[in-house]
N, C-alpha and C positions, 0 to 999 in steps of 0.2 A: 691156227690150223696145227694139228698134231701130226707129226711125221715120224715114221719109223725108218731107221737106217740099219743096213746090214752089209757086211763085206767079208770076204775071205782074206787071206794074207796078201794076195795080189792087189786087193782094193783097199786095204787098211789105211794107208797114208792118205789117199784121196777121201775116204770116208771121214777121216778126222778133220780134213780141211773143210769139207761140206758141213760137218757138224758145227764147227766154229762159226762158219758163215751164217747158217740158219739160226743159231742161237743169238748172234749179233743182230739179226733182223726180227727177233722176238718170237720165233717159232718154238713150239713145245716139241722137243726132240726126244724120241725114245731110241736109245742105242741098243740094238739087238746083238752087237758084236760083229766081228771078233775084236779083241782088245790088244792085239799085238801082231807082229809080222811072222809069228810061228805058223807053220803049215797047218791048215785046217781044210775041211771039206765044204765047198760053197753051197751044196744043197741044204745044209743045216741052217744057214743064214737066210736063204731064200724062203725056207719054210717058216722061220721065225717072223719075218716081215710079212709074208702072205697071210699067216695066221692072225697077226695083229690087225690087218685090214679086215679080214673076214669076220673077226670077232668084235669089230667096231672099236678097238682100242685106239686106232689112229685112222686118219682120213686117207693118207697116201704114204707111199714108201719110196725109198731110194736104195738100190742095191748096186754094189760095186765088186767086181772080181777083176782078174787080170785083163781080160778082153771084154767082159760084160756078156759074153755069149752064154757060157755055162749057167751063170746065175739067173739069167733071164729065161732060159729053157726050163730050169728047175721051178722057178716061180710060176711059170705059165702052166704047170701041171695041175694047179689048184683052180677048180671051177670058180669063176667070179673074179679071178685075177687077170689083169691085162697088163703085163710087163712089157715095156718097149725099150729095146736097146737103141739108143740115139747117139749120133756122132756129130750133130750140129743143132743149132737152135731152131731151124725150120722143122726138123723132125720132132723136136721136143714140143713145139707149138702144135703141129698137126696131129700128133698122137693124142694130145688132150682134146683138141677140137673135134676130130673125126673118130677116134677110137676110145675116148673116155678112159685112157690108160690110167691105172691107179698106182703103177710102179714105174719109175724111171730107172733103167739099168745103164750103167756106165762101165767103161773099161779103164781101170786104174793105170794100166801100162800103155794105154792107147790114147788117152785124152789128157790134154794139158789142164792145169788147175783153173786158169782163167776161163777157158771154154766150158769146162765142167760146171763152174759156178753160174755162168750165163745160162746154160741149159737148165740147171736146177731152178733158177729164177723164172725162166719162161714156163717151164713145166708146172710150177706151183701157182703161177699167176694167169694161166690160160684156162678158160672155162670150156666145157663140152658144149657143142652146138646142138646136139639132139637131132630131131627131125629124121631125115633119111639115114643118118648115121646110127641112130638108135635101132632102126630096123636091122641093120647089118650086125650090130652087137647082139641083138636078140637071136639072130641066126647063129652066130658064133656060140652062144650059150646052149644051143641045141645040139651041137656037134658031139 
C-alpha cells in the first residue's frame, strides 16, 4: 500500500516517527512535507495529501498538525476526501469500517507516539464494511 504523509511544524516530529514505522513495515511512503519544525501553514500539507489521494498517487493518507483539528478540516474541504481525526484505536477502526476514511488525522501535540503508531496500524489494516455505510457515504458526497 502506498501512503502519503503530511504535517505542519506542530506535527513534524510525529510524522517522522510514523514515516520510519511505516517504512519498517514495508509500506511505500510519499512524504509531502513539511521537512522541519519551521512554522508553515497546515492547509498546504492537507492539500498535498488530499490531492495525492484524489489523483490516485496513493491509496491513503496520514496528516498531523498540533491538534489534528485544523489539518483535518482543511483536508475535508476536498470532495472525495474523508479525513478523520482520531484519538484512540477504536475511532481509527470504526472510521475505516463505517466511514471509509481515506485520511487519518492526528494531533502531534496531543497524541503519544505509541498510541499514534497503534492508530496508524489499525487504520491501515481495517477494511470498509460497505453495505448501509456506503449509503451514508453516498449521501455525504451529495452535500
